[in-house]
N, C-alpha and C positions, 0 to 999 in steps of 0.2 A: 221247297216252298216255305216262305216265312209266314208265321202266324200273325206277324205284325200288320200285314194288309189285308187280313180277312175282315169282312163286314161284321158289325155287331148287331144283334137282333133288334135292339131298341132304337137304332138310329138309321133312318133312310139314308141310302149311299149318296143320293143327290144333295141331302142337307149337308153330309160330311164333305162332300167334294166342294160345295159352295163355300163352307167355312174355310177350307183350305185355300181356295182362290182368294177370298176376302182377306185372310191373313197375309198372303203374298203381296196383294194390292196395297193394303194399308201399311205394311211394313211394320206392324206392331203385334203384340200379344192379343190374339183374338179373345182369349179368356177374359181379359181385362175390359176390352170393348164390350162384350156381352154382359158383363157384370154391372158395368156402368149404365148400359142400356136398361137392364131390369131395374136398377135402382131408380133411374129417371122416370120410368113408367109407373112404378109403384108410388113414387112420390106425387106424380101427376094425378093419380086416381085419388090418393088421400086429400090433396089440396082441392080437387073438385068436389069431393064429399064434404069437406070442412066448409067450403064456400056455400054449397047448397044448404048446409045446416045454418050457417050464419046468416044467410038471406031469408030464412023463415020457413024452410022446408021441414017436412016431418022427420025428425032425427031417427026414428026407428026405421022408417022406410029407406031414408038415404044411407044409414049405416049398414043396412043389410045389403043394399044395392052395391055399396062400396066394397064390402066384404066379399060379395060374390065376384065383382070385377077383379078384385086383388087375387082370388083363388084362381079364376080362370086365366088371367094373364101370367100369374106366377106358375101355374101348371105348365103353360105353353113354353115359359122361359126355362123351366127345368128340363124339358125335352130338348131345347136348343142347347143348353149347357152340357148335356150328356152327348149330344152330337159334336159339340166344340171339343169336348174331351177326347172323343174317338178321332176327330180330326187332328188334334194335336199329337195323339199318340201315333197316328199313321203318317204324319208329315215328316219326311226325311230331312227337312231343313230346320228342325227344332233345336239346333244347337249342336248336333253331332257333326263330326267332321268326316265328310265323304270325298275322298280324293281318288 
């Protein structure tokens, strides 16, 4: 029995399998896709917070809400990136030659 296919305690098996399927469908590196998604979402939160401050909102409230949103979203993204790493480690088509 190979230890390569054993599940990792911090990654749900369904999320790992979903990421493996997504990588096969997209024909691209899933790690890059998830990193770009995390960057876009974080920038969108920052832009919305900056617009809210620019529009005359309370800077203290908006900055705290923006920070809370960033922490929440990036915490979820870290979990997804760990699942992506597990999927990439378990994916037999990650560059190895299996004939």
